[in-house]
KEKE-3310 file (N, C-alpha, C; in steps of 0.2 Angstrom, whole numbers, plus 5000, padded with zeros to 4 digits):
npx = (5275:5274:5274:5285:5295:5292:5296:5309:5311:5308:5317:5328:5327:5327:5341:5347:5342:5339:5333:5329:5328:5319:5311:5293:5286:5277:5283:5280:5277:5287:5296:5294:5287:5279:5274:5282:5294:5297:5304:5319:5332:5330:5316:5312:5314:5304:5293:5292:5292:5281:5271:5272:5280:5277:5265:5255:5244:5235:5230:5238:5254:5260:5259:5246:5253:5266:5264:5258:5270:5279:5271:5270:5282:5287:5279:5284:5297:5295:5284:5272:5258:5258:5260:5254:5241:5235:5219:5210:5195:5186:5178:5165:5164:5177:5173:5177:5189:5207:5215:5223:5224:5232:5235:5244:5239:5231:5225:5222:5217:5201:5190:5175:5157:5151:5143:5137:5134:5143:5160:5173:5190:5193:5201:5206:5207:5223:5229:5237:5239:5250:5250:5254:5249:5255:5258:5252:5245:5244:5239:5249:5244:5254:5266:5263:5258:5263:5269:5267:5274:5264:5261:5271:5268:5255:5241:5240:5239:5248:5242:5244:5234:5237:5243:5240:5237:5247:5259:5265:5281:5296:5301:5291:5285:5273:5274:5278:5268:5257:5259:5245:5240:5241:5254:5256)
npy = (5274:5287:5291:5286:5296:5308:5306:5306:5320:5326:5322:5328:5339:5340:5337:5348:5359:5372:5386:5380:5378:5368:5355:5350:5334:5334:5340:5353:5364:5376:5370:5378:5386:5401:5403:5396:5405:5412:5401:5393:5380:5364:5366:5373:5366:5355:5360:5366:5353:5347:5357:5359:5349:5337:5339:5339:5346:5346:5339:5325:5319:5310:5296:5296:5292:5296:5310:5313:5310:5319:5330:5330:5330:5343:5351:5346:5351:5366:5370:5374:5374:5367:5381:5381:5374:5383:5389:5401:5411:5411:5401:5392:5380:5380:5381:5381:5376:5377:5394:5409:5425:5434:5442:5444:5443:5433:5416:5401:5401:5400:5398:5405:5408:5424:5438:5443:5432:5427:5418:5421:5424:5419:5421:5415:5426:5431:5428:5440:5444:5447:5444:5453:5467:5478:5482:5486:5478:5473:5471:5469:5469:5467:5463:5456:5451:5465:5473:5487:5498:5501:5520:5527:5524:5520:5511:5495:5477:5467:5452:5447:5445:5451:5462:5481:5495:5494:5500:5504:5502:5509:5501:5493:5484:5477:5486:5490:5487:5490:5481:5472:5462:5453:5446:5429)
npz = (4666:4664:4677:4681:4673:4678:4692:4690:4683:4695:4704:4697:4700:4715:4716:4709:4715:4712:4701:4689:4672:4665:4655:4657:4658:4647:4638:4633:4643:4653:4667:4677:4690:4695:4708:4717:4716:4730:4737:4742:4737:4742:4745:4736:4724:4727:4728:4714:4708:4713:4709:4695:4687:4689:4691:4701:4706:4695:4681:4686:4681:4688:4701:4713:4726:4724:4721:4734:4744:4739:4742:4757:4760:4757:4765:4777:4776:4776:4784:4779:4767:4751:4738:4725:4730:4736:4734:4723:4729:4719:4713:4715:4718:4727:4741:4758:4754:4756:4756:4754:4762:4762:4774:4789:4800:4801:4802:4797:4785:4774:4760:4760:4763:4758:4763:4752:4744:4737:4736:4750:4755:4770:4786:4802:4817:4823:4838:4848:4859:4871:4885:4894:4904:4902:4889:4874:4862:4845:4828:4812:4796:4787:4794:4805:4822:4835:4849:4858:4872:4885:4893:4905:4924:4920:4926:4930:4932:4942:4944:4957:4969:4983:4982:4978:4968:4956:4944:4927:4922:4916:4908:4903:4912:4925:4940:4957:4966:4980:4996:5002:5009:5024:5033:5038)
capx = (5281:5274:5277:5293:5298:5288:5298:5315:5312:5308:5325:5332:5325:5331:5348:5349:5339:5339:5328:5330:5320:5318:5304:5288:5284:5273:5287:5278:5277:5294:5295:5296:5281:5279:5271:5287:5299:5300:5308:5326:5335:5325:5310:5310:5313:5297:5287:5292:5290:5273:5266:5272:5282:5272:5256:5249:5239:5230:5231:5243:5256:5263:5255:5244:5257:5272:5262:5258:5275:5281:5268:5273:5290:5288:5276:5289:5301:5293:5279:5267:5255:5261:5257:5249:5236:5230:5215:5207:5189:5182:5175:5159:5167:5181:5171:5179:5197:5212:5217:5228:5219:5237:5235:5249:5234:5225:5228:5219:5212:5198:5185:5168:5152:5152:5137:5134:5133:5150:5166:5179:5196:5194:5205:5203:5210:5228:5229:5242:5239:5256:5249:5257:5245:5259:5259:5246:5246:5241:5243:5250:5243:5261:5272:5261:5259:5267:5267:5269:5274:5259:5265:5275:5264:5248:5238:5240:5237:5251:5241:5245:5229:5239:5244:5235:5240:5253:5258:5268:5288:5299:5302:5285:5283:5269:5277:5276:5261:5258:5255:5238:5239:5244:5259:5255)
capy = (5277:5294:5291:5285:5301:5312:5306:5308:5326:5327:5320:5332:5347:5341:5338:5355:5365:5379:5389:5376:5379:5360:5354:5346:5329:5334:5344:5361:5370:5376:5367:5384:5389:5406:5401:5394:5408:5413:5397:5390:5374:5359:5367:5375:5359:5352:5365:5365:5346:5346:5360:5359:5344:5332:5342:5335:5350:5348:5333:5322:5314:5306:5292:5298:5291:5300:5316:5314:5310:5327:5336:5329:5333:5350:5353:5344:5355:5372:5370:5377:5371:5371:5387:5380:5371:5388:5391:5407:5410:5413:5396:5390:5371:5380:5382:5377:5375:5384:5401:5415:5431:5440:5445:5441:5444:5429:5409:5394:5405:5395:5400:5405:5411:5431:5442:5446:5426:5424:5418:5426:5421:5421:5418:5416:5430:5430:5430:5443:5445:5443:5443:5459:5472:5484:5482:5486:5473:5473:5467:5473:5464:5463:5461:5451:5454:5468:5476:5494:5499:5509:5524:5524:5525:5517:5508:5489:5472:5462:5447:5446:5449:5454:5470:5485:5502:5493:5504:5500:5506:5511:5494:5490:5480:5480:5485:5495:5487:5490:5474:5473:5455:5452:5438:5426)
capz = (4661:4665:4683:4680:4669:4682:4698:4687:4684:4702:4707:4696:4704:4721:4715:4708:4719:4708:4697:4682:4666:4663:4652:4659:4653:4641:4632:4633:4648:4657:4674:4682:4693:4698:4716:4719:4717:4735:4741:4738:4739:4740:4746:4727:4719:4730:4726:4707:4705:4713:4705:4688:4683:4691:4688:4705:4706:4690:4678:4688:4677:4692:4705:4719:4732:4722:4724:4742:4746:4739:4747:4765:4762:4757:4773:4783:4777:4777:4789:4774:4762:4744:4735:4721:4733:4739:4729:4724:4730:4713:4709:4721:4722:4733:4748:4764:4753:4760:4752:4758:4762:4761:4780:4794:4805:4802:4800:4795:4779:4769:4756:4765:4760:4762:4764:4746:4742:4734:4742:4751:4758:4778:4791:4811:4820:4826:4845:4847:4866:4875:4892:4898:4904:4901:4882:4869:4858:4840:4822:4806:4789:4784:4798:4810:4830:4838:4855:4861:4879:4889:4897:4914:4927:4916:4929:4928:4938:4942:4944:4964:4973:4990:4979:4974:4965:4952:4937:4922:4924:4910:4904:4900:4916:4929:4946:4963:4969:4987:4999:5008:5014:5032:5032:5045)
cpx = (5281:5276:5284:5297:5295:5294:5307:5315:5311:5314:5330:5333:5328:5338:5350:5346:5339:5334:5330:5324:5320:5312:5301:5289:5281:5277:5286:5279:5283:5292:5296:5289:5282:5278:5276:5294:5301:5302:5316:5329:5330:5318:5308:5308:5307:5293:5287:5290:5283:5269:5267:5275:5279:5265:5253:5244:5234:5228:5237:5247:5260:5258:5253:5249:5263:5270:5262:5264:5279:5278:5270:5279:5291:5284:5280:5294:5301:5289:5273:5264:5257:5256:5252:5243:5232:5226:5212:5198:5185:5177:5171:5162:5172:5179:5173:5188:5202:5214:5222:5225:5226:5238:5239:5245:5230:5229:5222:5213:5208:5194:5179:5163:5153:5145:5132:5133:5137:5155:5169:5183:5195:5197:5203:5208:5216:5228:5236:5244:5246:5256:5252:5253:5248:5261:5252:5249:5242:5243:5244:5248:5249:5265:5270:5260:5265:5265:5272:5269:5268:5263:5267:5269:5255:5247:5238:5239:5244:5251:5241:5238:5230:5243:5239:5239:5247:5253:5264:5275:5290:5301:5296:5282:5279:5272:5274:5270:5261:5254:5249:5237:5243:5248:5257:5262)
cpy = (5284:5295:5292:5293:5308:5313:5307:5316:5328:5327:5325:5340:5347:5340:5344:5360:5371:5380:5386:5377:5372:5360:5350:5340:5328:5338:5351:5365:5370:5372:5372:5386:5395:5406:5401:5399:5412:5408:5395:5383:5369:5360:5370:5370:5355:5356:5365:5357:5346:5349:5361:5354:5338:5333:5339:5340:5351:5340:5329:5318:5310:5302:5296:5298:5295:5307:5318:5314:5316:5332:5335:5332:5340:5353:5352:5350:5363:5374:5375:5371:5373:5376:5387:5378:5377:5391:5397:5405:5411:5409:5393:5383:5374:5381:5377:5375:5380:5388:5405:5422:5437:5444:5440:5440:5438:5421:5405:5397:5399:5400:5400:5409:5419:5432:5442:5439:5423:5420:5422:5422:5422:5418:5419:5422:5428:5432:5434:5445:5443:5442:5447:5465:5478:5486:5483:5483:5472:5469:5470:5468:5462:5461:5456:5455:5458:5472:5483:5496:5503:5513:5523:5528:5524:5511:5500:5482:5466:5455:5444:5449:5451:5460:5474:5490:5500:5499:5501:5504:5507:5506:5489:5484:5482:5479:5490:5494:5487:5484:5476:5467:5456:5445:5436:5422)
cpz = (4663:4671:4684:4678:4675:4689:4695:4687:4691:4706:4706:4700:4711:4722:4715:4712:4718:4703:4689:4678:4664:4661:4657:4654:4648:4636:4631:4637:4652:4663:4678:4685:4698:4707:4719:4720:4724:4741:4737:4739:4737:4742:4739:4723:4721:4727:4718:4704:4707:4709:4698:4684:4684:4691:4694:4707:4701:4688:4682:4682:4682:4697:4711:4726:4730:4725:4732:4747:4744:4743:4755:4765:4761:4763:4778:4784:4778:4782:4784:4769:4754:4741:4730:4723:4735:4733:4730:4726:4725:4711:4715:4724:4727:4739:4752:4763:4756:4754:4756:4756:4762:4768:4784:4800:4805:4801:4799:4789:4775:4765:4759:4762:4762:4760:4757:4742:4738:4739:4743:4755:4765:4782:4798:4812:4824:4833:4847:4856:4870:4882:4896:4898:4903:4894:4878:4863:4852:4833:4816:4800:4787:4789:4804:4816:4831:4844:4857:4868:4880:4891:4904:4917:4924:4922:4926:4934:4938:4943:4951:4968:4981:4989:4976:4971:4959:4946:4932:4922:4917:4904:4903:4905:4922:4936:4951:4966:4979:4991:5004:5009:5019:5031:5039:5047)
residu = (MET:LYS:SER:LEU:VAL:ALA:LEU:MET:VAL:PHE:GLY:LEU:PHE:LEU:PHE:LEU:GLY:THR:THR:SER:HIS:ALA:GLN:THR:PRO:ASP:GLY:GLU:THR:PRO:ALA:VAL:GLU:ASP:VAL:CYS:GLU:GLY:TYR:ALA:GLY:GLN:ALA:TYR:GLY:LEU:CYS:ASN:ALA:TYR:CYS:GLU:ALA:MET:ASP:CYS:ASP:GLY:GLU:PRO:ARG:ALA:SER:GLU:LYS:ALA:CYS:ALA:ARG:VAL:GLN:ALA:ASN:PHE:GLU:ASN:LYS:THR:GLY:GLU:ILE:LEU:PRO:CYS:LEU:LEU:GLU:GLY:CYS:ASP:ASN:PRO:SER:ASN:LEU:GLY:LYS:PRO:CYS:ASP:ASP:MET:SER:ALA:CYS:THR:ILE:ASN:ASP:THR:CYS:GLN:LEU:TYR:ILE:ASP:GLY:GLY:LEU:GLN:CYS:ILE:GLY:ASP:ALA:LEU:ASP:CYS:ASP:ASP:GLY:ASN:SER:CYS:THR:LEU:ASP:ASP:CYS:ASP:VAL:ILE:GLU:GLY:CYS:PHE:SER:VAL:ASN:GLU:PRO:VAL:ASP:PHE:PRO:CYS:ASP:ASP:GLY:ASP:SER:CYS:THR:GLN:GLY:GLU:VAL:CYS:ASP:GLU:ASN:GLY:ALA:CYS:ALA:GLY:GLY:ILE:PRO:ILE:CYS:MET:GLU:ARG)
# end
């Protein structure tokens, strides 16, 4: 019966797709989850259903199958992990679990052992190299990857072994190499 009620609440969220303040099946907690506020429409409804109404991240009121279906739909819709599944790293049992280090310069963030013996959310560095020797590539923790053109006449390599002396032009391209190979 609890699963049926949870699925009905889930359907209401999908239908409305708004910031509805419906009650959860326990009748006590508002079915609004702060972690879902960044989403709209169906993604918001799926997030709210999973994280609060169905309580799939705690003591589920729905079946494992229903929870898995909502989770898969959310991930297919947004390409993200449900925000209520991103664990904090304050609990030793979260070792290896997904987390969010709040940096746009990392991917695959997980709770990992830190040098002080505790856990810290650490991700793999994002590869920002655009493959252009005339740009300086870097990452901003808020905005993510960005590139800045090297100065005009900055030495570069166009990848052609039959040219030498290339330099960056005003458009950030490597050009002007002198041919050194003989044509046959």
